N, C-alpha and C positions, 0 to 999 in steps of 0.2 A: 535839809528842810523836811518837815513832816508832811507837807502837802505839795507834792510835785504836780507838774502840769498834766502828767498822765493820769494821776489819781483824780484830779479835778475834772478832767475830760470824761473819765469813767463814771464819776458821780453824776455829771450832767447827762451823760448818755443813758444811764440807768433810770434816772428819775425825770428827766426833761423830755421834750419832744425830739431833740437831736443833741449831738455832742456840743453844739455851739449855743444851745438854749440856756442862757444864764439868767434870764429874766423871769421865768415862770416860777410861781410860788413853790411848786413841788421841788424843783432843783435847788432853790435857795434854802428851803427847809432841810433838804438832805445834806447840803453843804454845811449848814449850821450844826446839824446833828453830829456830823463827823468831827467838826472842830470842837464841839462841846465835849464829846467823849474823849478827845485827845487832851483837852485842858483839865478834865476831871481826873484823868490818870496822872497828869503833871502835879495837880494839887494834892493828890494822895501822897506823893513823894515829898513835896515841898509845902508843908503846912503853913508856913509864914509868908508865902508869896502873895501879898495882899493886892498888888496891882493886877496880877493874873486872876485873882478871885473876883475883883471888880469887873474885869473884862468878861469873865465867864457869866456873871450875873446879867450884864448888859446883853450878851449874846442870847442867853436863855429868854430874856424879855423880848428881844427882837424876833426870835423864832416863835414865841407865843403870839405876838401880834400878827405874824404871817399866817399862823394856823387859824387865828380868829378871822382874819380876812378871807381865807379860803373856805372856812366853815360858813360864813355869811354869803359868799359868792356861789359856791357849788358844793353842797354837802357830800355828794358822791366822791368827788376828788379828795375831799378832806378825809373821808373814811378810808379811802384807798391808801393815802400816804401815811395815815396813822397805823394802819395794819402792816404796811410794807416796812416801815421803820421801827415797828414795835414800840411806839410811843403810847403813853397813857394820859388820860385827862382826868 
């Protein structure tokens, strides 16, 4: 499996308030970013995998909605997560 429990805990620990903080927008955005990068690499190798392509597009949209929520809620936290994950708008 590409996302082990240790890797998930590490992502939540680095971007959330604690290792068990799965609900904060920052930790969810970080998890989606990791999954998006993994699926992007998969689609580079398997160009005709359309179900994965659809899942990737849905995930990108969900991450975008979380980023918009965070931007409206607290602009400083938004800027921090954008800079930390090297995302662009």
